[in-house]
C-alpha positions as CSV (number, residue, x, y, z in Angstrom):
1,M,8.1,-21.9,19.1
2,K,4.9,-21.0,17.2
3,K,4.6,-21.0,13.7
4,I,3.1,-18.4,11.4
5,A,2.4,-18.8,7.6
6,I,2.0,-15.4,5.8
7,V,0.7,-16.4,2.1
8,I,0.8,-14.3,-0.7
9,A,1.3,-14.8,-4.7
10,E,4.9,-12.9,-4.5
11,L,6.8,-10.5,-2.4
12,A,7.2,-7.7,-5.5
13,A,8.6,-4.6,-4.8
14,P,7.4,-1.9,-4.0
15,G,3.8,-3.1,-3.8
16,G,2.0,-1.6,-0.7
17,A,0.4,-5.0,0.7
18,E,3.4,-6.9,0.0
19,K,5.4,-4.4,1.9
20,V,2.9,-4.9,5.0
21,A,3.3,-8.6,4.6
22,V,7.1,-8.3,4.6
23,D,7.1,-5.9,7.5
24,L,4.8,-8.3,9.7
25,A,6.9,-11.5,9.1
26,E,10.2,-9.1,10.1
27,E,8.3,-8.2,13.4
28,F,7.2,-11.6,14.0
29,R,10.8,-13.1,13.5
30,Q,12.2,-10.7,16.0
31,R,9.6,-12.1,18.4
32,D,11.0,-15.3,17.9
33,Y,8.1,-16.9,15.8
34,E,9.0,-19.5,13.2
35,V,8.0,-17.5,10.3
36,T,7.1,-19.0,6.6
37,V,6.3,-17.2,3.5
38,V,4.0,-19.4,1.4
39,K,4.1,-18.2,-2.3
40,F,2.7,-19.7,-5.6
41,A,3.9,-17.6,-8.2
42,R,7.4,-16.3,-9.7
43,L,8.5,-12.8,-10.4
44,P,8.7,-11.7,-14.0
45,P,12.1,-10.5,-14.9
46,G,13.0,-7.0,-14.1
47,I,10.6,-7.1,-11.0
48,T,12.5,-6.7,-7.6
49,R,11.4,-8.7,-4.8
50,H,11.5,-7.8,-1.0
51,D,14.3,-9.3,0.8
52,I,13.5,-11.1,4.4
53,P,15.6,-13.5,6.4
54,V,12.8,-16.3,6.7
55,R,11.8,-19.6,5.3
56,M,10.0,-19.4,1.8
57,I,8.1,-22.0,0.2
58,N,7.0,-21.6,-3.6
59,L,4.1,-23.9,-4.3
60,D,4.5,-23.0,-8.1
61,I,1.1,-22.6,-9.2
62,P,1.1,-19.4,-11.3
63,E,-1.8,-17.6,-13.0
64,R,-2.2,-18.8,-16.6
65,P,-4.5,-17.6,-19.4
66,G,-7.7,-19.3,-19.9
67,G,-11.3,-19.6,-19.4
68,L,-13.5,-20.2,-16.3
69,L,-12.6,-24.0,-16.1
70,T,-8.9,-23.3,-16.1
71,Q,-9.1,-20.8,-13.4
72,V,-11.2,-22.9,-11.1
73,S,-8.6,-25.4,-12.0
74,I,-5.9,-23.3,-10.8
75,L,-7.9,-22.1,-7.7
76,L,-8.5,-26.0,-6.8
77,Q,-5.0,-26.7,-7.1
78,R,-3.8,-23.9,-4.9
79,A,-6.3,-24.9,-2.2
80,W,-5.4,-28.4,-2.5
81,Q,-1.7,-27.6,-2.3
82,F,-2.1,-25.1,0.8
83,R,-4.3,-27.4,2.7
84,K,-2.1,-30.4,2.5
85,L,1.1,-28.0,3.8
86,F,-1.1,-26.5,6.5
87,Q,-2.1,-29.9,7.5
88,R,1.6,-30.9,7.4
89,E,3.0,-27.9,9.2
90,Q,0.5,-27.4,11.8
91,F,0.6,-23.4,11.8
92,D,-0.6,-21.8,14.8
93,H,-1.6,-18.6,12.5
94,I,-2.1,-18.2,8.7
95,F,-2.2,-14.8,7.3
96,S,-3.2,-14.2,3.8
97,F,-2.6,-11.2,1.7
98,L,-4.3,-9.9,-1.2
99,E,-7.2,-11.9,-3.4
100,A,-4.9,-14.3,-5.3
101,A,-4.0,-15.8,-2.1
102,N,-7.2,-15.1,0.4
103,V,-9.6,-17.3,-1.7
104,P,-7.4,-20.5,-1.5
105,C,-6.7,-20.1,2.0
106,A,-10.3,-19.5,2.7
107,L,-11.1,-23.2,0.8
108,A,-8.0,-24.7,2.3
109,C,-8.3,-24.3,6.1
110,A,-10.9,-22.2,8.3
111,D,-8.4,-21.0,10.5
112,S,-7.2,-18.7,7.9
113,V,-7.1,-14.9,8.4
114,L,-7.5,-13.1,5.1
115,S,-6.5,-9.4,4.2
116,I,-8.4,-7.1,1.8
117,H,-6.1,-4.4,0.7
118,L,-8.3,-3.0,-2.3
119,D,-11.1,-0.5,-2.5
120,P,-14.3,-3.2,-2.7
121,S,-16.2,-0.7,-4.9
122,T,-13.6,-1.5,-7.6
123,M,-13.9,-5.3,-7.7
124,T,-15.5,-7.5,-10.1
125,R,-19.0,-9.4,-9.9
126,S,-17.0,-13.0,-9.3
127,E,-14.7,-11.3,-6.5
128,W,-18.0,-10.0,-4.7
129,L,-19.3,-13.7,-5.1
130,A,-16.1,-14.9,-3.6
131,F,-16.7,-12.5,-0.7
132,R,-20.3,-13.5,0.1
133,W,-19.5,-17.5,-0.4
134,L,-16.2,-18.1,0.7
135,Y,-14.8,-15.1,3.1
136,P,-17.3,-16.3,5.7
137,R,-15.4,-19.5,6.2
138,A,-12.5,-17.6,7.2
139,K,-11.7,-17.2,11.0
140,R,-11.3,-13.5,10.3
141,V,-11.3,-11.1,7.6
142,I,-8.8,-8.0,8.0
143,A,-9.8,-4.6,6.3
144,V,-7.3,-2.1,6.4
145,S,-9.6,0.7,6.8
146,R,-13.0,1.2,8.6
147,Q,-14.6,2.6,5.4
148,M,-13.5,-0.8,3.6
149,Q,-14.8,-2.7,6.8
150,D,-18.3,-0.6,6.5
151,L,-18.4,-1.9,2.8
152,L,-17.9,-5.5,3.4
153,E,-20.2,-5.8,6.2
154,K,-23.0,-3.9,4.3
155,Q,-22.6,-5.3,1.0
156,A,-21.1,-8.6,1.2
157,H,-22.9,-9.3,4.8
158,L,-19.5,-10.4,6.2
159,K,-19.7,-10.8,10.0
160,N,-16.0,-11.9,10.5
161,V,-14.6,-8.3,9.6
162,N,-12.0,-6.5,11.5
163,C,-10.1,-3.3,10.8
164,I,-6.5,-3.3,11.4
165,Y,-4.7,-0.3,9.9
166,N,-1.5,-0.9,7.7
167,P,1.8,-0.8,9.8
168,V,4.9,1.4,9.5
169,N,8.2,0.3,11.1
170,T,9.0,3.7,12.5
171,R,12.4,3.0,14.0
172,L,13.7,1.4,10.6
173,I,12.5,4.1,8.2
174,R,13.9,6.9,10.4
175,E,17.3,5.1,10.3
176,K,16.9,5.0,6.3
177,A,15.6,8.5,6.1
178,Q,19.1,10.0,7.0
179,A,20.6,8.7,3.7
180,S,21.8,11.6,1.3
181,I,20.0,12.6,-1.9
182,D,21.1,14.7,-4.9
183,I,18.5,17.1,-5.2
184,D,19.0,20.7,-4.7
185,G,16.6,23.2,-3.5
186,R,12.9,23.0,-2.3
187,F,10.9,20.2,-3.9
188,I,7.5,18.4,-3.3
189,L,7.3,14.7,-3.8
190,A,5.1,12.0,-4.9
191,V,5.6,8.3,-4.3
192,G,4.0,5.3,-5.8
193,R,3.5,2.6,-8.8
194,L,3.4,4.8,-12.3
195,E,-0.2,3.0,-13.0
196,K,-3.4,4.8,-14.0
197,Q,-5.1,4.3,-10.6
198,K,-2.7,6.8,-9.0
199,R,-3.3,9.5,-11.6
200,F,0.1,11.1,-11.9
201,D,-0.8,12.5,-15.0
202,L,-3.4,14.7,-13.3
203,L,-0.7,15.6,-10.7
204,L,1.6,16.9,-13.6
205,E,-1.1,18.9,-15.0
206,A,-1.8,20.5,-11.4
207,F,1.8,21.1,-10.9
208,A,1.7,22.9,-14.2
209,H,-1.0,24.9,-13.1
210,S,0.3,25.8,-9.6
211,Q,2.5,28.8,-8.7
212,A,4.9,26.4,-6.6
213,R,6.3,25.0,-9.9
214,Q,8.4,28.7,-10.0
215,E,10.1,27.9,-6.7
216,C,10.6,24.0,-6.4
217,K,10.6,20.8,-8.2
218,L,8.0,17.6,-8.2
219,V,10.0,14.6,-7.4
220,I,8.5,11.5,-8.5
221,V,9.5,8.2,-7.1
222,G,8.2,4.9,-8.6
223,R,8.1,2.8,-12.0
224,G,5.2,1.5,-14.0
225,S,3.2,1.1,-17.2
226,Q,2.7,4.9,-17.3
227,Q,6.3,6.0,-17.3
228,E,6.2,6.4,-21.2
229,A,3.1,8.6,-21.1
230,L,4.1,10.7,-18.0
231,E,7.4,11.6,-20.0
232,Q,5.7,12.8,-23.0
233,G,3.3,14.7,-20.5
234,I,6.0,16.2,-19.0
235,Q,7.5,17.4,-22.4
236,R,4.1,18.5,-23.4
237,L,3.5,20.8,-20.4
238,G,7.1,22.0,-20.7
239,L,8.0,20.8,-17.3
240,E,11.6,19.1,-17.9
241,E,13.5,21.5,-15.6
242,Q,10.8,21.1,-12.7
243,V,10.0,17.5,-12.9
244,I,12.2,14.6,-11.7
245,L,11.1,11.1,-12.5
246,V,13.6,9.0,-10.2
247,G,12.2,5.5,-11.0
248,F,12.0,2.8,-8.3
249,D,14.0,3.3,-5.3
250,P,14.0,0.9,-2.4
251,N,14.7,3.7,0.2
252,P,11.7,6.7,-0.5
253,Y,12.2,7.8,2.9
254,K,15.0,9.8,2.3
255,Y,13.0,12.0,0.0
256,M,10.1,12.1,2.3
257,A,12.2,13.4,5.1
258,K,13.5,16.2,3.0
259,A,10.5,17.3,0.8
260,D,8.3,20.3,1.9
261,F,5.3,17.8,1.7
262,Q,4.1,14.6,-0.4
263,V,1.1,14.7,-2.6
264,M,-1.1,11.9,-3.6
265,S,-3.6,12.4,-6.5
266,S,-5.1,8.9,-6.9
267,D,-8.6,7.9,-7.9
268,Y,-9.0,5.1,-5.1
269,E,-6.7,3.4,-2.9
270,G,-7.0,0.9,-0.1
271,Y,-5.2,2.3,3.1
272,P,-2.1,4.1,1.3
273,L,1.2,3.1,3.2
274,V,3.1,5.8,1.6
275,L,1.0,8.4,3.5
276,I,1.6,6.9,7.0
277,E,5.4,6.4,6.0
278,A,5.7,10.0,5.0
279,L,3.8,11.3,8.3
280,S,6.0,9.2,10.4
281,L,8.6,11.2,9.1
282,G,7.1,14.6,9.8
283,C,6.2,15.1,6.2
284,P,2.9,16.6,5.4
285,I,0.3,15.6,2.8
286,V,-1.9,17.0,0.1
287,S,-4.1,14.0,-1.1
288,T,-7.4,13.4,-3.1
289,D,-10.1,12.6,-0.8
290,C,-10.4,9.4,-2.5
291,P,-12.0,5.9,-1.7
292,T,-10.7,4.4,0.8
293,G,-8.2,5.4,3.3
294,P,-6.9,8.8,2.9
295,R,-9.7,10.3,5.1
296,E,-8.8,7.8,7.8
297,I,-5.2,9.0,7.7
298,I,-5.3,12.9,6.9
299,R,-6.7,15.1,9.5
300,H,-7.7,18.0,7.1
301,G,-6.0,21.2,8.4
302,E,-4.0,19.3,10.9
303,N,-1.4,16.9,9.2
304,G,-2.2,17.8,5.4
305,L,-4.9,18.9,3.1
306,L,-7.6,16.5,1.3
307,V,-8.8,17.9,-1.9
308,E,-11.6,16.8,-4.4
309,K,-10.7,13.7,-6.5
310,G,-10.2,14.2,-10.0
311,N,-10.0,17.9,-9.8
312,I,-6.9,19.2,-11.3
313,M,-7.3,23.0,-10.0
314,A,-8.0,21.5,-6.5
315,I,-5.0,19.7,-6.5
316,A,-3.0,22.8,-7.6
317,G,-4.9,24.9,-4.9
318,G,-3.7,22.0,-2.1
319,I,-0.3,22.4,-3.7
320,D,-0.1,26.1,-3.3
321,A,-1.8,26.5,-0.3
322,L,0.5,24.5,1.6
323,F,3.9,25.5,-0.1
324,F,3.4,29.3,0.2
325,D,2.2,29.0,4.0
326,A,5.3,28.3,6.1
327,E,3.2,28.6,9.4
328,M,0.6,25.8,8.4
329,R,3.4,23.6,6.9
330,E,5.5,23.7,10.2
331,T,2.6,23.1,12.2
332,M,1.5,20.0,10.2
333,R,5.0,18.8,10.4
334,Q,4.9,18.9,14.0
335,Q,1.5,17.1,14.3
336,A,2.3,14.4,11.7
337,Q,4.2,11.8,13.7
338,E,2.0,12.0,16.5
339,S,-1.1,11.3,14.1
340,V,0.1,8.0,12.9
341,R,1.4,6.5,16.3
342,G,-1.0,4.0,16.4
343,N,0.3,2.4,13.3
344,D,3.6,1.5,14.6
345,I,4.5,-1.9,13.7
346,A,4.6,-3.4,17.5
347,A,0.9,-2.4,18.1
348,V,-0.2,-3.5,14.6
349,A,1.6,-7.0,15.1
350,D,-0.2,-7.4,18.3
351,A,-3.5,-6.8,16.6
352,W,-3.0,-9.1,14.0
353,L,-1.7,-12.0,16.5
354,A,-5.2,-11.2,18.5
355,A,-7.2,-11.6,15.4
């Protein structure tokens, strides 16, 4: 039986990269690989972990505050412990997720396959130095969008980059989408961490300016540090009766399947999993045309609409255009599933194994 190691800081939910790691681990397990998740942190109280029935190894080398020497010490400890583990276990594949795991994996083993899930333009100088000096050591670097691959090749001069889009477990989410929800009437949906990057503040402003607010609700599924600020924004804009903050729900698919469409207002993304999941359920999208990812998922006018990043009125216009055009919405709904067929977990898992 071949052995696969999936290396990540922790399996925090909902986390896009964490969800990709979990879905791939489950797919490999069902193919009779021996799957081990290797992690080095412990989740703080109140954060949910993705559950997966595979072997877990926690090296227990968490991040901690400190200067450069402290951070280098942590990095070298992780690399040394990874190296000893990899040599002992003799994994056939080592797949790493997110930068905190990528760097020590690159140092520990040249057979590591590293994956990048963040927009490279948002990375720090030290992260770029890691790309240029350490990532070439890896067997392969996986970028989750073509635009991201181009940036890494041109700016970090990496020659070992492949693009593999994020997967969706189509069968599983369609099953989960059958669950009922306690929302009456029409609604549009937003799903994601309540953090500044996602710009839910702009979404509230756009919804307040839209005509659609008179005829539907805005449902937001997620949690994060901006919760209180969003609650204040809802009150300031007089949207208490129109906006529902659901909080974290491990099954956002039941909302996606029943929404008129989904809206994403982010300033930047990697390759947003929530868009693929929504489209696989026939839910059209209105999204900001932000780097990197949405343009590679959304075919403007076919399965959704792309609007200008950071522009409140453009987002409001996209909402109204799709909400009040039933024919366009239905056409997009019919084309949505086909548009993400290549993201099905089986095809994506094959690509990872071939990396």
